[in-house]
C-alpha positions as CSV (number, residue, x, y, z in Angstrom):
1,M,11.4,25.0,17.2
2,Y,9.3,26.8,14.6
3,F,9.9,30.6,14.6
4,S,11.9,30.1,17.6
5,V,13.5,33.6,16.9
6,L,10.3,35.1,17.8
7,L,10.1,36.7,21.3
8,R,8.3,35.3,24.1
9,L,4.9,33.6,23.5
10,S,2.0,34.6,25.8
11,L,0.5,31.6,27.0
12,L,-3.3,31.9,28.0
13,V,-4.0,28.9,30.3
14,L,-7.6,27.8,31.1
15,P,-7.3,26.3,34.9
16,L,-8.6,22.6,35.3
17,P,-10.8,21.8,38.0
18,G,-9.5,18.8,40.2
19,L,-11.4,15.8,38.4
20,A,-13.3,17.6,35.9
21,A,-13.2,16.2,32.3
22,L,-10.9,18.2,30.0
23,P,-12.6,20.8,28.1
24,P,-12.9,20.3,24.0
25,D,-9.8,21.2,22.4
26,Y,-11.0,23.5,19.9
27,L,-7.8,24.2,18.3
28,A,-7.0,20.7,17.7
29,K,-10.5,20.4,16.1
30,C,-10.0,23.6,13.9
31,W,-6.6,22.2,12.7
32,Q,-8.5,19.0,11.7
33,H,-10.8,21.1,9.6
34,Q,-8.5,23.8,8.1
35,G,-4.8,22.5,8.4
36,A,-4.8,18.6,8.6
37,G,-6.2,18.2,5.2
38,I,-2.9,20.0,3.6
39,G,-0.9,16.8,4.6
40,P,2.7,16.8,4.3
41,G,2.4,19.1,1.1
42,Y,0.8,22.6,0.4
43,A,-2.6,24.1,-0.3
44,A,-2.1,26.1,-3.6
45,F,-4.2,29.1,-4.5
46,S,-5.0,32.1,-6.4
47,Y,-6.3,35.4,-5.1
48,R,-7.4,38.8,-5.7
49,E,-7.4,41.7,-3.4
50,T,-8.8,45.1,-3.2
51,T,-6.4,47.3,-0.6
52,R,-6.5,50.8,0.4
53,E,-3.5,52.6,1.7
54,L,-3.0,55.9,3.5
55,E,-0.5,57.5,1.4
56,H,0.1,61.3,0.1
57,S,-3.4,62.2,-0.5
58,Q,-5.0,65.7,-0.4
59,Y,-6.8,65.4,2.8
60,P,-6.5,63.1,5.9
61,W,-7.8,59.7,5.8
62,Q,-8.2,59.7,2.1
63,A,-7.2,56.1,0.9
64,T,-5.7,55.2,-2.1
65,T,-7.1,52.0,-3.7
66,Y,-4.8,49.3,-5.1
67,D,-6.0,45.9,-7.1
68,K,-3.7,43.1,-6.7
69,K,-3.5,39.5,-7.8
70,G,-1.4,36.6,-6.8
71,T,-0.7,33.1,-6.2
72,A,0.2,31.4,-2.8
73,W,1.3,28.2,-1.3
74,L,0.6,27.5,2.4
75,S,1.4,24.5,4.9
76,G,1.4,24.5,8.5
77,Q,4.9,25.9,8.6
78,R,5.6,27.6,5.4
79,F,4.0,30.5,3.4
80,L,5.0,31.6,-0.3
81,R,3.5,34.3,-2.2
82,Q,4.1,36.2,-5.3
83,D,2.0,39.2,-6.1
84,T,1.3,41.5,-9.0
85,L,0.4,45.2,-8.7
86,T,-0.5,47.2,-12.0
87,Q,-0.6,50.9,-12.0
88,G,-1.4,52.2,-15.7
89,A,1.1,50.9,-17.9
90,K,3.5,49.6,-15.1
91,T,3.5,46.3,-13.5
92,Y,5.0,45.9,-10.1
93,Y,5.9,42.4,-8.5
94,S,6.2,41.4,-4.7
95,Q,7.6,38.0,-3.4
96,T,7.4,36.4,0.1
97,Q,8.9,33.4,1.4
98,L,8.5,32.3,4.8
99,G,9.3,28.9,7.0
100,P,11.2,28.2,10.2
101,G,14.0,30.6,10.7
102,E,13.6,32.1,7.3
103,V,11.9,35.4,6.0
104,L,12.5,36.5,2.4
105,F,10.7,39.4,1.3
106,Q,11.3,41.4,-1.9
107,D,8.9,44.6,-2.2
108,Y,7.4,46.2,-5.2
109,G,10.0,48.0,-7.2
110,E,12.9,46.5,-5.1
111,K,15.6,44.5,-6.6
112,A,17.0,43.4,-3.2
113,V,15.7,41.1,-0.5
114,A,14.7,42.9,2.7
115,A,16.8,42.6,5.8
116,A,15.7,39.6,7.8
117,T,14.7,40.6,11.5
118,P,12.3,38.9,14.1
119,E,10.0,42.0,13.4
120,R,9.7,41.2,9.8
121,L,9.3,37.5,10.6
122,A,6.4,38.4,13.0
123,A,4.9,40.7,10.6
124,Q,4.8,38.3,7.6
125,L,3.6,35.6,9.9
126,V,0.7,37.7,10.7
127,G,0.4,39.1,7.2
128,S,-0.3,35.7,6.0
129,A,-3.6,35.5,7.8
130,R,-5.0,38.1,4.9
131,Y,-5.2,34.8,3.1
132,S,-5.5,32.2,5.4
133,P,-5.3,31.5,9.2
134,V,-3.5,28.3,9.1
135,L,0.0,29.3,9.5
136,L,-1.0,31.1,12.8
137,L,-2.8,27.7,13.7
138,G,0.2,25.8,13.1
139,Y,2.4,28.3,15.2
140,L,-0.3,28.0,17.9
141,R,-0.3,24.3,17.8
142,E,3.6,23.8,17.8
143,H,3.8,26.2,21.0
144,H,0.9,24.3,22.7
145,V,-1.3,27.4,23.4
146,R,-4.2,26.7,25.5
147,P,-7.5,28.9,25.3
148,A,-7.9,32.2,27.1
149,A,-10.1,32.2,30.3
150,T,-12.7,34.6,28.6
151,A,-13.8,35.1,24.9
152,P,-16.8,36.5,23.0
153,A,-20.2,34.2,23.3
154,G,-19.9,31.3,21.1
155,L,-16.1,31.6,20.6
156,V,-12.8,30.3,21.8
157,A,-9.7,32.7,22.0
158,Y,-5.9,31.6,21.8
159,G,-3.3,34.3,22.0
160,A,0.3,34.7,21.2
161,E,2.7,37.6,21.8
162,L,5.1,38.4,19.0
163,P,7.7,41.0,18.4
164,N,5.4,44.2,17.8
165,A,2.2,42.2,17.7
166,R,-0.4,40.8,20.1
167,V,-2.4,38.1,17.9
168,T,-5.7,36.6,19.1
169,V,-7.2,33.8,16.8
170,L,-11.2,33.4,17.6
171,I,-12.4,30.0,16.5
172,R,-16.2,29.3,16.4
173,K,-17.4,26.6,19.0
174,A,-20.3,25.5,16.7
175,D,-18.2,24.5,13.6
176,Q,-14.5,24.8,15.1
177,L,-13.6,27.3,12.2
178,V,-11.7,30.4,12.6
179,E,-14.0,33.3,12.5
180,R,-11.4,36.1,12.9
181,V,-7.9,37.1,13.9
182,T,-7.2,40.0,15.6
183,V,-3.5,41.8,15.7
184,L,-2.6,44.7,17.9
185,S,0.5,46.4,16.9
186,H,2.3,49.7,17.3
187,D,2.5,52.2,14.4
188,E,4.8,55.1,14.8
189,L,2.2,57.5,13.7
190,F,-1.1,56.3,14.9
191,G,0.2,54.3,18.2
192,D,-1.7,51.1,19.1
193,V,-3.5,49.7,16.0
194,Q,-5.7,46.9,15.5
195,T,-6.1,44.9,12.5
196,T,-9.1,42.4,12.2
197,F,-9.1,39.4,9.5
198,T,-12.5,38.2,9.4
199,Y,-13.3,34.9,7.4
200,Q,-16.4,34.6,5.3
201,D,-17.9,32.3,2.8
202,Y,-16.1,29.0,4.0
203,V,-16.3,26.1,1.4
204,R,-15.1,22.7,1.2
205,Q,-13.0,21.5,-1.7
206,G,-11.7,18.0,-1.2
207,P,-10.1,17.6,2.2
208,L,-9.6,21.5,2.4
209,R,-11.8,23.9,4.3
210,F,-11.0,27.5,3.5
211,A,-12.8,30.9,3.4
212,R,-13.6,32.5,0.0
213,T,-13.7,36.2,1.4
214,V,-11.4,37.7,3.9
215,A,-12.5,41.0,5.1
216,V,-9.5,43.2,6.5
217,A,-10.2,46.0,9.0
218,K,-6.8,48.2,9.7
219,I,-6.0,51.0,11.8
220,N,-8.8,50.4,14.3
221,G,-11.4,49.7,11.4
222,R,-11.0,53.1,9.5
223,V,-9.4,51.4,6.5
224,L,-10.9,48.2,4.8
225,D,-9.4,45.8,2.3
226,T,-11.2,42.6,0.8
227,V,-9.5,39.5,-0.1
228,T,-11.0,37.0,-2.4
229,V,-9.3,33.6,-2.6
230,G,-9.7,31.4,-5.7
231,A,-9.7,27.6,-6.0
232,V,-7.5,25.9,-3.6
233,A,-5.7,22.5,-4.5
234,A,-3.7,20.4,-2.4
235,V,-0.2,20.0,-4.0
236,A,3.0,18.0,-3.1
237,T,5.6,20.8,-3.3
238,A,6.0,24.7,-3.5
239,P,8.4,26.5,-5.8
240,A,11.4,28.4,-4.4
241,L,10.8,31.9,-5.1
242,L,13.6,33.3,-3.5
243,A,17.1,32.4,-2.9
244,R,18.9,33.5,0.5
245,P,21.6,36.4,-0.2
246,A,25.2,35.9,0.8
247,G,25.5,36.4,4.3
248,Y,21.9,35.8,5.3
249,Q,21.2,35.8,8.7
250,L,17.9,36.5,10.7
251,A,19.2,39.1,13.3
252,A,17.8,42.2,15.1
253,A,18.0,45.4,13.4
254,K,20.6,47.8,14.8
255,P,18.9,50.7,16.6
256,E,19.1,54.1,14.6
257,V,21.0,56.6,16.7
258,P,19.5,60.0,15.3
259,A,22.0,62.6,14.5
260,S,21.5,66.1,13.4
261,S,23.4,69.4,12.7
262,V,22.3,72.9,13.2
263,E,22.6,75.6,10.5
264,H,22.1,79.1,12.0
265,F,20.8,80.6,8.7
266,R,19.5,83.7,10.1
267,P,19.8,85.5,13.3
268,N,16.2,84.2,14.2
269,L,16.0,81.2,11.9
270,H,17.8,77.8,12.8
271,L,17.7,74.9,10.4
272,L,17.9,71.5,12.0
273,N,19.0,68.9,9.6
274,L,18.0,65.1,10.3
275,P,20.0,62.8,8.1
276,H,18.2,59.8,9.0
277,T,15.0,61.0,7.9
278,D,16.2,63.2,5.2
279,D,14.2,66.2,6.8
280,R,15.0,70.0,7.6
281,V,13.1,71.5,10.7
282,L,12.8,74.9,11.2
283,V,13.4,76.4,14.7
284,V,12.1,80.2,14.8
285,E,13.5,82.2,17.6
286,F,11.6,85.0,19.3
287,R,12.7,87.2,22.1
288,D,11.0,84.8,24.7
289,F,9.7,81.6,23.0
290,L,10.3,79.3,20.0
291,V,8.4,78.2,17.3
292,V,9.1,74.8,15.6
293,A,8.1,73.8,12.2
294,E,7.8,70.1,11.0
295,A,8.6,67.0,13.0
296,P,9.0,63.9,10.8
297,L,7.3,60.4,11.2
298,S,7.1,59.6,14.8
299,S,6.9,60.6,18.6
300,E,10.5,59.5,19.1
301,N,11.9,62.2,16.3
302,G,9.5,64.9,18.0
303,E,11.1,64.0,21.2
304,Y,14.5,64.5,19.7
305,I,13.8,67.9,17.8
306,I,12.7,69.2,21.2
307,R,15.9,68.4,23.0
308,E,17.9,70.0,20.2
309,A,15.7,72.8,20.2
310,R,16.4,73.5,23.6
311,K,20.0,73.3,22.9
312,I,19.7,76.1,20.7
313,A,18.0,78.5,23.1
314,P,17.9,76.6,26.7
315,N,15.6,79.2,28.4
316,K,12.8,79.7,25.8
317,P,9.9,77.6,25.9
318,I,8.5,76.1,22.6
319,K,5.1,78.1,22.3
320,Y,4.0,76.7,18.8
321,F,4.4,73.8,16.8
322,V,3.2,74.2,13.2
323,F,2.9,71.5,10.3
324,G,3.1,72.4,6.9
325,H,0.7,69.9,5.8
326,Y,-0.9,66.8,7.5
327,H,1.5,64.1,6.1
328,P,3.9,62.1,8.3
329,H,7.1,63.9,7.3
330,Y,5.6,67.1,8.7
331,L,3.3,66.3,11.6
332,G,4.5,62.6,12.9
333,G,6.1,64.2,15.7
334,L,3.5,66.1,16.9
335,R,2.4,64.4,20.2
336,A,5.9,65.2,21.7
337,F,5.0,68.9,21.3
338,V,1.6,68.3,23.0
339,A,3.3,66.7,25.6
340,A,5.6,69.8,25.9
341,G,2.8,72.3,26.1
342,A,3.1,73.6,22.7
343,T,-0.1,74.9,20.7
344,I,-0.3,72.9,17.6
345,L,-1.1,75.0,14.2
346,G,-2.3,73.1,11.4
347,G,-4.5,74.0,8.2
348,P,-8.0,73.8,7.7
349,G,-9.5,70.2,7.9
350,T,-6.9,68.8,10.2
351,A,-8.2,69.5,13.8
352,D,-10.2,66.1,14.0
353,Y,-6.9,64.4,12.5
354,V,-4.7,66.2,15.0
355,R,-7.2,65.2,17.9
356,Y,-7.1,61.6,16.8
357,L,-3.4,61.4,16.8
358,A,-2.9,63.3,20.1
359,Q,-5.7,60.9,21.8
360,A,-4.4,57.7,20.4
361,P,-3.0,55.0,22.7
362,H,0.6,54.3,22.7
363,T,0.9,51.4,25.3
364,L,2.7,49.1,23.4
365,Q,5.6,51.7,22.9
366,P,4.9,54.3,25.2
367,D,5.9,58.0,24.3
368,S,6.3,61.2,26.4
369,L,2.5,62.1,26.0
370,Q,1.5,58.4,27.1
371,R,3.6,58.6,30.2
372,H,2.5,62.2,31.0
373,P,-1.0,63.0,29.4
374,R,-1.8,66.5,28.4
375,S,-4.7,68.2,26.8
376,L,-4.2,69.0,23.4
377,A,-4.2,72.9,22.5
378,F,-4.9,73.5,18.6
379,E,-5.6,76.3,16.5
380,E,-6.5,76.1,12.9
381,V,-4.8,78.5,10.1
382,A,-7.7,79.0,7.7
383,Q,-5.9,82.2,6.0
384,I,-3.0,84.0,7.7
385,K,-1.4,83.8,11.3
386,T,1.1,86.3,12.2
387,I,3.4,85.4,15.2
388,T,5.8,88.4,16.5
389,D,7.4,89.6,19.6
390,G,7.4,93.1,18.4
391,T,10.6,93.1,16.5
392,F,10.7,89.8,14.6
393,T,7.6,88.5,12.8
394,M,6.7,85.2,11.2
395,Q,3.6,84.8,8.9
396,I,2.0,81.6,8.3
397,H,-0.3,81.7,5.1
398,C,-2.6,78.9,4.1
399,I,-2.4,78.2,0.2
400,G,-4.3,74.9,0.5
401,A,-5.4,73.5,-2.8
402,Q,-3.3,75.9,-4.7
403,S,-0.5,73.8,-3.8
404,A,-1.6,71.1,-6.0
405,H,-0.7,68.6,-3.3
406,T,-3.2,68.9,-0.1
407,N,-6.1,71.1,1.0
408,D,-4.3,72.3,4.0
409,Y,-1.0,73.3,3.1
410,L,0.8,76.1,5.0
411,I,3.7,78.2,4.1
412,Y,6.0,80.4,6.3
413,Y,7.0,83.7,5.3
414,F,9.8,86.1,7.1
415,P,9.4,89.6,5.9
416,T,12.5,91.1,7.0
417,E,14.5,88.1,5.4
418,K,12.3,88.2,2.3
419,L,12.5,84.2,2.9
420,L,9.8,81.6,2.6
421,F,10.2,78.2,4.0
422,E,8.0,75.4,2.5
423,D,7.6,71.7,3.0
424,D,8.1,69.8,-0.5
425,L,6.5,71.8,-3.5
426,V,9.9,73.0,-5.2
427,W,11.7,70.3,-7.5
428,I,14.3,72.0,-9.1
429,K,17.3,69.9,-10.2
430,R,20.8,70.8,-8.7
431,E,22.2,70.2,-12.2
432,G,20.9,71.7,-15.7
433,G,18.9,74.9,-16.8
434,P,15.3,76.0,-16.1
435,R,12.8,73.4,-16.6
436,K,9.0,73.5,-16.7
437,A,7.5,73.8,-13.3
438,S,5.5,71.0,-11.9
439,A,2.2,71.5,-11.0
440,R,3.2,71.9,-7.2
441,Q,5.8,74.5,-8.1
442,A,3.6,76.4,-10.4
443,G,0.8,76.4,-7.5
444,L,3.4,77.7,-4.9
445,T,4.8,80.4,-7.3
446,Q,1.3,81.6,-8.2
447,A,0.2,81.5,-4.7
448,V,2.9,83.8,-3.8
449,Q,2.6,85.8,-6.6
450,A,-1.0,86.5,-5.5
451,L,-0.3,87.2,-2.1
452,K,2.5,89.6,-3.1
453,L,5.1,88.7,-1.0
454,P,8.5,89.9,-1.6
455,I,10.8,86.9,-1.6
456,D,14.2,86.6,-2.2
457,T,15.2,83.1,-0.8
458,V,12.9,79.7,-0.7
459,V,13.9,77.0,1.8
460,Q,12.5,73.4,1.4
461,S,12.1,71.1,4.3
462,W,12.1,67.8,2.3
463,P,14.1,66.3,0.7
464,V,17.5,67.5,2.0
465,A,20.0,65.0,0.5
466,D,18.0,62.5,-1.9
467,Y,16.6,63.0,-5.2
468,G,19.3,65.4,-6.5
469,V,17.2,68.6,-6.0
470,K,18.0,72.0,-4.5
471,T,16.6,72.8,-1.0
472,I,17.9,76.3,-0.7
473,I,16.6,78.0,-3.8
474,P,16.8,81.7,-5.3
475,Y,13.1,82.7,-5.8
476,A,14.0,84.1,-9.3
477,E,14.5,80.2,-10.4
478,L,10.8,79.6,-9.7
479,E,9.7,82.4,-11.6
480,Q,12.0,81.4,-14.4
481,A,10.5,77.9,-14.3
482,L,7.1,79.2,-14.6
483,Q,8.2,80.6,-17.9
484,V,9.3,77.7,-19.5
485,K,6.9,75.9,-21.9
C-alpha cells in the first residue's frame, strides 16, 4: 500500500441516505483534471520560489528572504526535486526523492542523506503540495478517502491524518480543481501551526491542468512564501537523483532521552549542561527562591530543566525565568516556566512575542501549560533589573543593539563574583593566540566598558562543545581581542 508506513488515516465519511443517489465524486473528478493527464509517466516542470524563514534575526517575526529555483518530477505516487539556493558567491543544493516506502532527502550543504522516518516521509509528502496537490490527491485516492460532512461554501473537503500532520484538501465544486490544502502540524516552539497552500492561475497545457502560482501561508499566516511554476511537460521517466545508502530502512527515530550534568560553579551559581542541545543553563540560587536563565528550543526541555533545578534546591520555587534574547535556544522552553508560575523576564520589544508563545495552542502534543493553563506574568527589562535577597545580587543589563545580534539582548552580572553570563557573543577559539574580535564580541566588550562592570570571568551559554570555542573565558582575553587590528 502506498505510504503504508504512515500512521492511521482519518477517514471522514459522508452518510448516504437510504435510496438516494450517490453524491458526485469530486475527488475522482479532480483527479481527472489534475492527475490523470500525467498517465503512466511524470509531469516535469521548473519552478522559482521566494521563501521567508524565521532565523536568527534582530527582532521577533523578522524573516530572512531566500530566492530558490529548481526542477521537479511528479506522478500520482512519486515526487522528485532538485533545488538551488544562491547566497552571495555560494550556491547550495538540496534533493528530494519520494515514493512508496521511500524518502530520500539531502538538505542544503549536507553530504549525507537524512535519516528516513515516517515523520520525514509525511513531511515530504505534505511538502510536495508547495508545487502541486497531485501527490496528495494520489494518496487520498489510494486510501479511498470520502468527503467530510462539512466544508466551506462551494468546496468539498477531504481529510487525512499523517504523522504530525492533519491534512485537508479542498476541491472547488464549480470546476473540480484544488483550491487549497491546509496542514495542521506541531512546531516545538509555536505549537499548533497551520500551513495553507493556495493554488492560483490555473492553466491547461496539453492534458495537464496546473496552477502557475502557489501562495504559501506558514505559521498561521504570519510568514508568506510564493512559488511560481514554469512550463509543465509530460515525460515518460524521471531521473534517479539519490541512491539509497547502505542499510537504508524506513524506521521511527529513537526517542532522545535528555541527560545533563550540574556544575556548581560558584556557591550561588549552578551550570546545568545539556549535551543534547549543546547548551548551558544558568540556575541562580537565592536564599528563598531560584532564577533560571535560558531554556532551549522546546517546552519539553523547559520541563526537564525545571525538574533538574528542583533537584539542586528542592524547597525553593523558581521565581523568575529570564532569556538573554528571543532566539529559540534561549526562550524555547519558556511555556514550562509560565506553567510553573515563574515571572518571565525579557528584553525590550519581546512582550507581544512572548505572549504569542504563551497563548499558542499545543493540542497536538500537549505540554504542561496546555494541560494546566496559567496566565502569563511578564516583565520587560529595558535597562537594568536587580534581583537580590539582601546578601546575594544579580544584575540584568540590557545591551540591545550593542550586541550586534538582537535588539533585546540581555546579559547577567554578579558583582560579588565579578562574573558575567551571556548567551552567544564571545567566539574565542580554544587553540591559538588572540584574534580580532567579531562584531558581537566587540559590541559586548564595549557595552561592558560603558557600564563600568569589573569582570574577571565570562561564561557563555551556547555553544558548549561544538565549534571549538571557549565557553568559560577570562575577561582579559576579550579586552586583548579588542586591541587586535
